One Martini backbone bead per residue (centre of mass of N, CA, C, O) as a GRO file, in nm:
protein
  369
    1LYS     BB    1   0.054   0.062   0.021
    2LYS     BB    2   0.210   0.251  -0.143
    3ALA     BB    3   0.352   0.577  -0.217
    4GLY     BB    4   0.413   0.839  -0.482
    5PHE     BB    5   0.668   0.952  -0.724
    6TYR     BB    6   0.696   1.021  -1.075
    7GLU     BB    7   0.897   1.056  -1.368
    8LEU     BB    8   0.836   1.184  -1.693
    9LYS     BB    9   1.091   1.089  -1.941
   10ASP     BB   10   1.118   1.001  -2.259
   11GLY     BB   11   0.904   0.764  -2.186
   12LYS     BB   12   1.002   0.749  -1.883
   13LEU     BB   13   1.013   0.611  -1.558
   14ARG     BB   14   1.095   0.776  -1.244
   15GLN     BB   15   1.173   0.723  -0.928
   16LEU     BB   16   1.146   0.929  -0.637
   17VAL     BB   17   0.897   0.823  -0.440
   18TYR     BB   18   0.839   0.521  -0.212
   19GLU     BB   19   0.604   0.481   0.052
   20ASP     BB   20   0.465   0.424   0.383
   21ARG     BB   21   0.239   0.643   0.257
   22LEU     BB   22   0.071   0.954   0.220
   23PHE     BB   23   0.001   1.186  -0.048
   24GLY     BB   24  -0.041   1.487  -0.153
   25THR     BB   25  -0.093   1.735  -0.366
   26PRO     BB   26   0.130   1.908  -0.528
   27LEU     BB   27   0.279   2.242  -0.499
   28LYS     BB   28   0.428   2.481  -0.699
   29ALA     BB   29   0.646   2.707  -0.718
   30LYS     BB   30   0.669   2.973  -0.926
   31ASP     BB   31   1.019   3.038  -0.878
   32ALA     BB   32   1.071   2.725  -0.783
   33ASP     BB   33   1.202   2.401  -0.677
   34ARG     BB   34   0.922   2.377  -0.501
   35TYR     BB   35   0.718   2.182  -0.269
   36LEU     BB   36   0.383   2.139  -0.159
   37TYR     BB   37   0.280   1.897   0.099
   38THR     BB   38   0.139   1.603   0.220
   39MET     BB   39   0.204   1.376   0.503
   40GLU     BB   40   0.089   1.032   0.595
   41THR     BB   41  -0.031   0.833   0.858
   42PHE     BB   42  -0.183   0.680   1.106
   43VAL     BB   43   0.007   0.849   1.313
   44ASP     BB   44   0.049   1.086   1.104
   45PHE     BB   45  -0.020   1.380   1.047
   46PRO     BB   46  -0.110   1.600   0.763
   47ASN     BB   47   0.146   1.768   0.723
   48LEU     BB   48   0.332   2.012   0.595
   49HIS     BB   49   0.560   2.009   0.312
   50VAL     BB   50   0.902   2.063   0.187
   51SER     BB   51   1.057   2.032  -0.142
   52ASP     BB   52   1.197   1.918  -0.400
   53GLY     BB   53   1.154   1.764  -0.713
   54GLY     BB   54   1.267   1.478  -0.568
   55PHE     BB   55   1.157   1.440  -0.272
   56SER     BB   56   1.391   1.521  -0.083
   57ASP     BB   57   1.421   1.602   0.220
   58PRO     BB   58   1.165   1.679   0.391
   59GLU     BB   59   0.996   1.962   0.537
   60ARG     BB   60   0.840   2.048   0.818
   61ILE     BB   61   0.588   2.334   0.872
   62THR     BB   62   0.379   2.173   1.061
   63ASP     BB   63   0.160   2.148   1.378
   64ALA     BB   64  -0.170   2.070   1.377
   65ASN     BB   65  -0.153   1.812   1.617
   66PRO     BB   66  -0.034   1.814   1.926
   67TRP     BB   67  -0.265   1.649   2.097
   68GLN     BB   68  -0.215   1.349   2.018
   69SER     BB   69  -0.008   1.282   2.255
   70GLU     BB   70  -0.266   1.248   2.468
   71TYR     BB   71  -0.322   0.979   2.302
   72ARG     BB   72  -0.434   0.677   2.211
   73TRP     BB   73  -0.360   0.527   1.885
   74GLY     BB   74  -0.178   0.310   1.766
   75LYS     BB   75  -0.210   0.061   1.499
   76ARG     BB   76  -0.166  -0.066   1.143
   77ILE     BB   77  -0.250  -0.356   0.967
   78LEU     BB   78  -0.191  -0.602   0.720
   79PHE     BB   79  -0.405  -0.858   0.559
   80ASP     BB   80  -0.474  -1.181   0.440
   81PHE     BB   81  -0.750  -1.330   0.246
   82GLU     BB   82  -1.028  -1.556   0.192
   83ASN     BB   83  -1.302  -1.623   0.067
   84GLY     BB   84  -1.548  -1.865   0.007
   85ASP     BB   85  -1.440  -1.845  -0.324
   86GLY     BB   86  -1.110  -1.782  -0.320
   87VAL     BB   87  -1.070  -1.482  -0.286
   88ARG     BB   88  -0.836  -1.245  -0.278
   89LEU     BB   89  -0.772  -1.043   0.016
   90GLN     BB   90  -0.795  -0.751   0.228
   91GLY     BB   91  -0.698  -0.613   0.549
   92THR     BB   92  -0.748  -0.415   0.847
   93LEU     BB   93  -0.573  -0.367   1.172
   94ALA     BB   94  -0.637  -0.216   1.468
   95ILE     BB   95  -0.407  -0.145   1.745
   96PRO     BB   96  -0.347  -0.095   2.050
   97ASP     BB   97  -0.086   0.016   2.250
   98ASP     BB   98  -0.158  -0.212   2.494
   99TYR     BB   99  -0.084  -0.449   2.345
  100GLN     BB  100  -0.032  -0.796   2.378
  101PRO     BB  101   0.097  -1.073   2.314
  102SER     BB  102  -0.164  -1.316   2.292
  103GLN     BB  103  -0.399  -1.140   2.307
  104ARG     BB  104  -0.754  -1.127   2.364
  105ARG     BB  105  -0.971  -0.914   2.196
  106PRO     BB  106  -1.200  -0.708   2.138
  107MET     BB  107  -1.405  -0.661   1.831
  108LEU     BB  108  -1.447  -0.449   1.551
  109VAL     BB  109  -1.650  -0.451   1.257
  110GLN     BB  110  -1.594  -0.279   0.937
  111PHE     BB  111  -1.784  -0.217   0.634
  112TYR     BB  112  -1.700  -0.085   0.279
  113GLU     BB  113  -1.602  -0.234   0.047
  114LYS     BB  114  -1.306  -0.077   0.029
  115ASN     BB  115  -1.001  -0.030   0.276
  116SER     BB  116  -0.685  -0.099   0.222
  117GLN     BB  117  -0.597   0.183   0.096
  118ASN     BB  118  -0.620   0.309   0.415
  119LEU     BB  119  -0.380   0.225   0.591
  120HIS     BB  120  -0.234   0.537   0.591
  121ARG     BB  121  -0.468   0.673   0.713
  122HIS     BB  122  -0.562   0.950   0.889
  123ILE     BB  123  -0.744   0.932   1.193
  124SER     BB  124  -0.988   1.121   1.343
  125PRO     BB  125  -1.163   1.198   1.597
  126LEU     BB  126  -1.531   1.152   1.615
  127TYR     BB  127  -1.846   1.209   1.577
  128THR     BB  128  -2.070   1.016   1.457
  129TYR     BB  129  -2.286   1.004   1.151
  130SER     BB  130  -2.255   0.696   1.161
  131TRP     BB  131  -2.114   0.351   1.094
  132ASN     BB  132  -1.815   0.459   0.946
  133GLY     BB  133  -1.688   0.596   1.240
  134LEU     BB  134  -1.503   0.432   1.524
  135MET     BB  135  -1.202   0.373   1.556
  136MET     BB  136  -1.067   0.560   1.773
  137GLU     BB  137  -1.267   0.502   2.001
  138ALA     BB  138  -1.208   0.203   2.017
  139ILE     BB  139  -0.901   0.205   2.067
  140SER     BB  140  -0.913   0.380   2.330
  141LYS     BB  141  -1.088   0.123   2.467
  142GLY     BB  142  -0.925  -0.156   2.346
  143TYR     BB  143  -0.997  -0.217   2.071
  144LEU     BB  144  -1.036  -0.378   1.793
  145TYR     BB  145  -1.011  -0.285   1.423
  146MET     BB  146  -1.187  -0.407   1.146
  147GLN     BB  147  -1.125  -0.394   0.770
  148PRO     BB  148  -1.262  -0.537   0.497
  149ASP     BB  149  -1.271  -0.650   0.201
  150ILE     BB  150  -1.514  -0.651  -0.074
  151HIS     BB  151  -1.666  -0.909  -0.277
  152ILE     BB  152  -1.899  -0.854  -0.547
  153ASN     BB  153  -2.165  -1.006  -0.699
  154ILE     BB  154  -2.395  -1.047  -0.918
  155GLY     BB  155  -2.684  -1.145  -0.719
  156SER     BB  156  -2.503  -1.139  -0.410
  157PRO     BB  157  -2.431  -0.910  -0.202
  158HIS     BB  158  -2.498  -1.010   0.098
  159ALA     BB  159  -2.364  -1.291   0.075
  160ASP     BB  160  -2.076  -1.169   0.011
  161MET     BB  161  -2.042  -1.013   0.269
  162LEU     BB  162  -2.051  -1.255   0.457
  163LYS     BB  163  -1.801  -1.405   0.345
  164CYS     BB  164  -1.592  -1.181   0.396
  165VAL     BB  165  -1.640  -1.112   0.699
  166GLU     BB  166  -1.593  -1.397   0.809
  167ALA     BB  167  -1.311  -1.457   0.690
  168ALA     BB  168  -1.168  -1.223   0.829
  169THR     BB  169  -1.237  -1.293   1.118
  170ARG     BB  170  -1.100  -1.569   1.118
  171LYS     BB  171  -0.816  -1.464   1.059
  172VAL     BB  172  -0.783  -1.300   1.324
  173ILE     BB  173  -0.821  -1.533   1.512
  174GLU     BB  174  -0.574  -1.697   1.396
  175MET     BB  175  -0.370  -1.461   1.474
  176GLY     BB  176  -0.453  -1.396   1.797
  177TYR     BB  177  -0.632  -1.140   1.863
  178ALA     BB  178  -0.932  -1.237   1.878
  179ASP     BB  179  -1.221  -1.275   2.054
  180PRO     BB  180  -1.470  -1.490   1.953
  181GLU     BB  181  -1.689  -1.382   2.189
  182ARG     BB  182  -1.593  -1.053   2.109
  183ILE     BB  183  -1.777  -0.960   1.842
  184GLY     BB  184  -1.847  -0.684   1.631
  185LEU     BB  185  -2.086  -0.522   1.408
  186HIS     BB  186  -2.070  -0.253   1.149
  187GLY     BB  187  -2.299  -0.038   0.953
  188SER     BB  188  -2.379   0.172   0.662
  189SER     BB  189  -2.623   0.159   0.447
  190TYR     BB  190  -2.500  -0.073   0.252
  191SER     BB  191  -2.372  -0.201   0.511
  192GLY     BB  192  -2.623  -0.202   0.684
  193GLN     BB  193  -2.786  -0.413   0.525
  194GLY     BB  194  -2.556  -0.623   0.558
  195ALA     BB  195  -2.551  -0.631   0.872
  196ALA     BB  196  -2.843  -0.731   0.900
  197TYR     BB  197  -2.806  -0.990   0.737
  198ILE     BB  198  -2.577  -1.109   0.912
  199ALA     BB  199  -2.742  -1.137   1.169
  200ALA     BB  200  -2.926  -1.366   1.038
  201ARG     BB  201  -2.662  -1.567   0.917
  202SER     BB  202  -2.487  -1.531   1.182
  203THR     BB  203  -2.278  -1.650   1.486
  204MET     BB  204  -2.011  -1.459   1.529
  205PHE     BB  205  -2.179  -1.223   1.656
  206ALA     BB  206  -2.271  -1.045   1.956
  207ALA     BB  207  -2.308  -0.778   1.781
  208VAL     BB  208  -2.521  -0.538   1.592
  209ALA     BB  209  -2.490  -0.242   1.368
  210ALA     BB  210  -2.750  -0.058   1.179
  211GLY     BB  211  -2.752   0.187   0.928
  212ALA     BB  212  -2.944   0.318   0.689
  213ALA     BB  213  -3.134   0.061   0.610
  214ALA     BB  214  -3.235  -0.164   0.370
  215THR     BB  215  -3.484  -0.429   0.428
  216ASP     BB  216  -3.687  -0.390   0.173
  217LEU     BB  217  -3.619  -0.449  -0.153
  218THR     BB  218  -3.891  -0.434  -0.299
  219GLY     BB  219  -3.978  -0.155  -0.181
  220ASP     BB  220  -3.710  -0.002  -0.262
  221PHE     BB  221  -3.741  -0.027  -0.578
  222ASN     BB  222  -4.026   0.173  -0.577
  223ARG     BB  223  -3.925   0.414  -0.464
  224PHE     BB  224  -3.864   0.752  -0.380
  225TRP     BB  225  -3.606   0.947  -0.437
  226GLY     BB  226  -3.594   1.233  -0.215
  227TRP     BB  227  -3.853   1.130  -0.052
  228THR     BB  228  -4.066   1.247   0.212
  229PRO     BB  229  -4.308   1.353   0.430
  230THR     BB  230  -4.104   1.622   0.469
  231ASN     BB  231  -3.982   1.576   0.158
  232LEU     BB  232  -4.063   1.709  -0.187
  233ASN     BB  233  -3.767   1.814  -0.328
  234GLY     BB  234  -3.682   1.585  -0.485
  235PRO     BB  235  -3.639   1.395  -0.770
  236GLY     BB  236  -3.816   1.111  -0.760
  237TYR     BB  237  -3.664   0.868  -0.829
  238ASN     BB  238  -3.613   0.545  -0.866
  239GLY     BB  239  -3.450   0.218  -0.784
  240HIS     BB  240  -3.389   0.051  -1.041
  241SER     BB  241  -3.096   0.109  -1.133
  242TYR     BB  242  -2.959   0.061  -0.870
  243ASP     BB  243  -3.041  -0.246  -0.829
  244ILE     BB  244  -2.960  -0.357  -1.114
  245LEU     BB  245  -2.685  -0.160  -1.214
  246GLY     BB  246  -2.579  -0.062  -0.949
  247HIS     BB  247  -2.493  -0.074  -0.627
  248GLY     BB  248  -2.680  -0.314  -0.563
  249ARG     BB  249  -2.625  -0.576  -0.763
  250LEU     BB  250  -2.882  -0.767  -0.855
  251GLY     BB  251  -2.950  -0.778  -1.193
  252THR     BB  252  -3.262  -0.735  -1.124
  253ASN     BB  253  -3.600  -0.798  -1.056
  254PRO     BB  254  -3.879  -0.876  -0.851
  255TYR     BB  255  -4.046  -1.007  -1.097
  256ASP     BB  256  -3.822  -1.213  -1.214
  257ASP     BB  257  -3.677  -1.237  -0.897
  258PRO     BB  258  -3.818  -1.263  -0.599
  259GLU     BB  259  -3.622  -1.457  -0.438
  260LEU     BB  260  -3.390  -1.267  -0.425
  261TYR     BB  261  -3.519  -1.030  -0.275
  262ARG     BB  262  -3.599  -1.203  -0.035
  263ARG     BB  263  -3.322  -1.331   0.053
  264GLU     BB  264  -3.160  -1.036   0.071
  265ALA     BB  265  -3.361  -0.954   0.290
  266PRO     BB  266  -3.370  -0.884   0.623
  267ILE     BB  267  -3.685  -0.911   0.684
  268THR     BB  268  -3.718  -1.208   0.614
  269HIS     BB  269  -3.526  -1.275   0.896
  270ALA     BB  270  -3.664  -1.184   1.164
  271ARG     BB  271  -3.702  -1.471   1.310
  272THR     BB  272  -3.360  -1.539   1.297
  273ILE     BB  273  -3.257  -1.294   1.477
  274ASP     BB  274  -3.034  -1.341   1.758
  275THR     BB  275  -2.883  -1.093   1.734
  276PRO     BB  276  -2.810  -0.815   1.857
  277LEU     BB  277  -2.980  -0.511   1.756
  278LEU     BB  278  -2.873  -0.193   1.620
  279MET     BB  279  -3.062   0.095   1.506
  280MET     BB  280  -3.036   0.362   1.252
  281HIS     BB  281  -3.219   0.678   1.179
  282GLY     BB  282  -3.331   0.927   0.981
  283GLY     BB  283  -3.635   1.080   0.946
  284SER     BB  284  -3.525   1.243   0.657
  285ASP     BB  285  -3.436   1.026   0.473
  286THR     BB  286  -3.365   1.032   0.104
  287ASN     BB  287  -3.225   0.744   0.042
  288VAL     BB  288  -3.349   0.589   0.301
  289GLY     BB  289  -3.613   0.471   0.428
  290VAL     BB  290  -3.734   0.454   0.758
  291MET     BB  291  -3.937   0.209   0.732
  292GLY     BB  292  -3.726  -0.018   0.729
  293MET     BB  293  -3.656  -0.004   1.033
  294LEU     BB  294  -3.947  -0.027   1.149
  295GLN     BB  295  -4.019  -0.298   1.028
  296LEU     BB  296  -3.788  -0.464   1.154
  297TYR     BB  297  -3.862  -0.393   1.444
  298ASN     BB  298  -4.152  -0.517   1.443
  299GLY     BB  299  -4.072  -0.801   1.348
  300MET     BB  300  -3.883  -0.866   1.585
  301ARG     BB  301  -4.082  -0.811   1.816
  302PHE     BB  302  -4.295  -1.019   1.724
  303ASN     BB  303  -4.048  -1.252   1.760
  304GLY     BB  304  -3.880  -1.183   2.024
  305LYS     BB  305  -3.646  -0.990   1.964
  306ASN     BB  306  -3.323  -0.810   1.973
  307ILE     BB  307  -3.415  -0.463   1.953
  308ILE     BB  308  -3.291  -0.140   1.860
  309ALA     BB  309  -3.408   0.202   1.800
  310LEU     BB  310  -3.272   0.489   1.631
  311LEU     BB  311  -3.442   0.807   1.609
  312TYR     BB  312  -3.370   1.113   1.404
  313PRO     BB  313  -3.523   1.389   1.387
  314GLY     BB  314  -3.431   1.567   1.077
  315GLU     BB  315  -3.257   1.362   0.965
  316PHE     BB  316  -3.053   1.199   0.746
  317HIS     BB  317  -2.815   0.979   0.615
  318GLY     BB  318  -2.666   1.174   0.804
  319LEU     BB  319  -2.551   1.320   1.080
  320ARG     BB  320  -2.537   1.676   1.174
  321ASN     BB  321  -2.594   1.703   1.459
  322VAL     BB  322  -2.390   1.717   1.722
  323ALA     BB  323  -2.573   1.600   1.945
  324ASN     BB  324  -2.651   1.343   1.783
  325ARG     BB  325  -2.361   1.236   1.741
  326ARG     BB  326  -2.298   1.203   2.037
  327ASP     BB  327  -2.526   1.021   2.105
  328LEU     BB  328  -2.452   0.786   1.913
  329THR     BB  329  -2.167   0.730   2.023
  330ILE     BB  330  -2.250   0.659   2.308
  331ARG     BB  331  -2.456   0.431   2.250
  332THR     BB  332  -2.264   0.250   2.092
  333GLN     BB  333  -2.061   0.204   2.314
  334GLN     BB  334  -2.271   0.083   2.522
  335PHE     BB  335  -2.357  -0.153   2.346
  336PHE     BB  336  -2.074  -0.296   2.307
  337ASP     BB  337  -1.989  -0.298   2.610
  338HIS     BB  338  -2.205  -0.503   2.694
  339TYR     BB  339  -2.152  -0.743   2.481
  340LEU     BB  340  -1.810  -0.736   2.491
  341ARG     BB  341  -1.760  -0.631   2.829
  342ASP     BB  342  -1.999  -0.655   3.055
  343ALA     BB  343  -2.150  -0.413   3.072
  344PRO     BB  344  -2.387  -0.244   3.193
  345ALA     BB  345  -2.702  -0.163   3.115
  346PRO     BB  346  -2.855   0.087   3.023
  347GLU     BB  347  -3.165   0.221   3.049
  348TRP     BB  348  -3.227   0.248   2.739
  349MET     BB  349  -3.179  -0.061   2.680
  350VAL     BB  350  -3.419  -0.159   2.874
  351ALA     BB  351  -3.667   0.080   2.850
  352GLY     BB  352  -3.609   0.318   2.699
  353VAL     BB  353  -3.767   0.616   2.542
  354PRO     BB  354  -4.003   0.811   2.598
  355PHE     BB  355  -4.158   1.027   2.398
  356LEU     BB  356  -4.199   1.274   2.611
  357LYS     BB  357  -3.873   1.280   2.670
  358LYS     BB  358  -3.840   1.398   2.411
  359GLU     BB  359  -3.802   1.672   2.239
  360HIS     BB  360  -4.038   1.641   2.036
  361GLY     BB  361  -4.242   1.542   2.247
  362ALA     BB  362  -4.257   1.805   2.411
  363TRP     BB  363  -4.354   1.978   2.179
  364GLU     BB  364  -4.626   1.832   2.139
  365ARG     BB  365  -4.730   1.874   2.426
  366GLY     BB  366  -4.729   2.191   2.404
  367ARG     BB  367  -4.965   2.161   2.170
  368GLY     BB  368  -5.180   1.934   2.289
  369ARG     BB  369  -5.105   1.622   2.181
   0.00000   0.00000   0.00000
């Protein structure tokens, strides 16, 4: 996963620099052979550097994140694995600073398409806006954090996610890092619906979090993108091309192959989801309708299954309000701490939050409703 720069001269390439780090796009000085660019690794913040045109002996000229030294940061390694079909893939594993050889640690797994190209990407802590960004928070609490590459075939996207995620998880267990009884999985949007599907089809994970997930693929096929009951200003196109030819990669429609859409839909398996499931959705999400979460929630509750739904009114496909992002980050940590580290369940996980105790509930009560 190295990166660098080459010089093209007289039809030939000459390597200038090629290292285990990431480089930003260089900017050349107007009247000198000097270049300004960033360099970063998982540990090193992308500070500005200057060098000559050969990119030799770069000089760092900024120290934009001196506070990083106050926190446990960890390291990130690359590993190889094969999915259930024998396809060779890679994944990354972030390891806390205080990890000791032969220790078995609780681990969180997050996936979305390919991630290994980000091995040297510097990740800053932040309140999560979905469930595609909890790495640094998890590492600071002593978790391992694994991100596998996913190989998807047309016609079996969620089944392929399952194969890749399970294979990568088994590999990290074989490497001696992860405690097989204390592994959690999370994803959002496309990987959120994959995470919900995996919760139904795998016994490998002690808890799963799925955000902004389409759970009924047949219903999602015909819905209007960009429209919600509170927002009618979107484009209003349907999901046909997305599911058949686009990111959905189902390769057909639910009328020609209803069994495929039924089999790949998380809601079909509501009766068999025995893994504790935490779901999150923005109430005004115009990419994936919130009813998908609510329908799976009701289906699992009807079948006596363990599910918690977090609904954020006024939010879209990713949370924007800082208070909501902080709330989601804390609740997610508490959820996984309970199932992966035996922490006591907080009250909201046991009893929920009554409608009138929520901010929008109090507003409705004030209007006399």
